[in-house]
Structures are given as C-alpha cells and as structure tokens.
C-alpha positions as MATLAB code, in Angstrom:
seq = 'RYFIQWIEGPRKIISNLFTVLCRDDRHTDIEILDFAYTSSREFPNWAMGCLPINELDQDTLLKYVYENKFSPYDMSAEGVRSFLLEAASCQGVVCLDPDRK';
ca = [
     121.268  -19.813   71.629;
     123.423  -16.816   70.301;
     125.668  -16.364   67.261;
     127.681  -13.071   66.873;
     129.257  -12.361   63.509;
     131.622   -9.695   62.585;
     131.588   -9.338   58.879;
     134.364   -7.323   57.270;
     135.222   -6.839   53.419;
     134.242   -4.593   50.235;
     130.758   -3.440   50.304;
     129.352   -5.200   47.508;
     130.470   -8.757   48.824;
     128.948   -7.783   52.145;
     125.873   -6.930   50.645;
     125.815  -10.115   48.526;
     126.708  -12.129   51.539;
     124.008  -10.398   54.004;
     121.393  -11.216   51.477;
     122.284  -14.919   51.357;
     122.402  -15.030   55.125;
     118.792  -13.534   55.312;
     117.337  -15.943   52.701;
     118.946  -19.064   54.681;
     116.314  -20.405   57.136;
     119.040  -21.355   59.509;
     119.718  -17.725   60.232;
     116.753  -16.070   62.182;
     116.517  -12.712   64.156;
     119.220  -11.259   62.390;
     120.195   -7.561   63.406;
     122.737   -5.168   62.196;
     124.212   -3.826   65.012;
     126.816   -1.574   63.355;
     127.638   -0.732   59.822;
     131.069    1.291   59.183;
     133.388    2.415   56.686;
     136.972    1.471   57.633;
     140.486    1.682   56.077;
     141.540   -1.375   57.372;
     140.179   -4.722   58.944;
     139.200   -4.987   62.754;
     139.898   -8.852   62.586;
     142.609   -9.348   59.748;
     143.451  -12.933   61.035;
     140.139  -14.537   61.721;
     138.249  -17.332   60.329;
     135.252  -18.708   61.357;
     135.364  -20.654   64.536;
     133.235  -21.644   67.465;
     133.755  -21.007   70.983;
     131.365  -22.764   73.802;
     130.297  -19.931   76.111;
     131.699  -22.253   79.064;
     135.077  -22.197   77.688;
     135.263  -18.728   77.666;
     137.479  -17.046   80.318;
     135.054  -16.126   83.089;
     136.329  -12.655   84.163;
     135.891  -11.605   80.486;
     132.480  -13.219   80.355;
     131.466  -11.357   83.422;
     132.202   -8.091   81.967;
     129.356   -8.726   79.672;
     126.959  -10.244   81.754;
     123.802   -8.274   82.391;
     121.070   -9.298   85.022;
     122.999  -12.545   85.485;
     122.804  -13.667   81.714;
     125.099  -12.999   78.907;
     122.707  -11.847   76.021;
     124.177  -10.214   72.889;
     120.635   -8.694   72.066;
     121.167   -6.526   75.206;
     124.494   -5.131   74.297;
     125.206   -1.982   72.139;
     127.226   -2.354   68.911;
     130.307   -1.224   70.967;
     129.898   -3.681   73.710;
     129.569   -6.498   70.766;
     132.855   -4.871   69.324;
     134.595   -4.826   72.663;
     133.617   -8.272   73.568;
     134.548   -9.994   70.317;
     138.074   -8.052   70.431;
     138.835   -9.292   73.847;
     137.492  -12.829   73.193;
     139.591  -12.976   69.956;
     142.713  -11.845   71.700;
     142.415  -14.826   73.846;
     141.078  -17.472   71.667;
     139.972  -16.336   67.939;
     136.324  -16.322   68.996;
     133.752  -15.741   66.228;
     130.810  -17.434   67.812;
     129.413  -18.676   71.162;
     127.595  -21.897   71.529;
     126.541  -22.640   74.917;
     125.084  -26.103   74.135;
     128.533  -27.323   72.919;
     130.694  -29.235   75.762;
];
C-alpha cells in the first residue's frame, strides 16, 4: 500500500506538519524525496483526495511501472513529481489506494 503526498507551503508550517506526521503511528516509512524553495505552488488547486490505483488511466500508470509493479519507492523525486502532475491533470490525485474499489 502506497501513499504519496506533495506538501507545499511556508517552511515553518511544513516543518511543523512533518513533525506531526512523523509522530503519528498511522504514518510509517516516511521518506522526503525532495525539498525545494519555489516562488509559486506546483499544485495550487489541490486538496487532499484519494484515487484507487485501479481507477487511474492505464496508459498513465504504465509510464511509471517498473518490473511489472507500481512502486513509488522505486521512483526518483522527479518521477513522483511527474506522476502526480500527470495524474492531477486528469483526476486531482493525491494518494493511491490499491485496496479501494
């Protein structure tokens, strides 16, 4: 099961949020893939949402499959960013839940 989250905002707010996430037992194996300062938000219209992986356009998904499986852990930060941008342009994805039908 994978959860990909892109968090944007002022540094102090993000730092505090990250501390909260790390202390929350529901969150495990947290990895920061990228950290950067930007002049504008990458996903200005996003809110939290969930999309079952089986509802994602298969052509989009296949671009990000490695050795016959989708695994964000095998993706670079740029790969995750590209995936989220492409998925968001179609459906506003923030997380993928392979168990939801």
